[in-house]
N, C-alpha and C positions, 0 to 999 in steps of 0.2 A: 504494500500500500504506500502511496506517496505521502508526503507530509500533509497533515491535516490543514485545511484552510480555516483560519481563525479570525474572529472579530474580538478584539480586546479593548475594554474600556479601563483605563487606569488613572489613578490620581496619585501623583508623586508629591510628597510633602517634605521639603528640606527642614531639618531640625537642628537646633544648636548653633545657628548662625549669629553673628554679632549685630544684626539689625533686624527690625521687625518686618521689613519688606523682603519677599523671596523672589521678586520679579526677575532679578538677574539670573538666579538659578533656574527658574522655569524657562527663561529665554535660552539658556544653554541647552536644556533638554530639547527645546523646540528645534534648535540647530541640528542636534543629533537626529531627530525624527525626519527633518527635511532631507538629510543625507541618506536615510535608510531606504528610500525608494518605495516605502509603503504608502498606502492611501488611507484617508480617514479625515475626521474632523476633530480639531482640538486634540484631546488625548484618547481618541477612539481610533484604533488602528485596525486595518484588515490586511491579511496576506497569509503566507505560509506560517504555521505555528512557530517554526524555528526562527524565522526572520522577525516575527512579532516579539517573541521572548528575548531575542538578541537585542532588538531596539530598546526594549525596556531596561535590559541589563546595561546597555551603552549609556542610557540616560543616567542611571545610577552612577556609573563610573565617571561621567563628565561632571555631574553635580558634586560628587565627592572631590574631584580634582579642582573644582572651583572653590572648595573650602568648606563645604557643609560636612560636619563630622557625622551626622546621622541623617537617615532618610527613611520615612515610612511610606509605603506604597500599598494601596488597595488595588486589586486587579480582579476584573470579572471577564472571563473568556467564554465565548460560545463557538461551537463547531457544529457542522452537520455533514453527513455523508450520504443523505438521501437524494441529493441532486448536485450537479456540477455548477459551480459558481465561478464566473469569469473573474479573474483578479481585478479588484477595484470596484466591483459592482454589488457586493454583499449589502452594504448599508443603503445604497441607492435603491436596490430592489426592495428592501424592507419598507422604506419610506413610500415608494410608489405603490406598493401593494395596499398599504393603509390608506393612502389617498384615494385609490379606486373604491375601496369599501366605504369611505366617508362620502364620496361623491354620490353614492346611491341614496344617501340621506337627504340630499338637497332636492327641493321641488323642481320639477322640470319646467 
């Protein structure tokens, strides 16, 4: 079986920094995600499981390298094997499906 296609939502929280703002650390993580080649919105990524988990790992490494001594991350990952999902279309397909259902509620 090939690598599972995954959609991961994660929240990375730098801890123990010397300032109340964590914007610089989050910007560093965003730089890592842009280089990863994965698609998604914000910190919602989709792609092969190994690439998704590697990107989250790389964010941790980059934020630690920037000076954050601790990081807490919550991760929710979904996979499915009952259909083929073209890379980069998992989230869009979900949104479009819900939009079709909701469109049926509107009067003609």
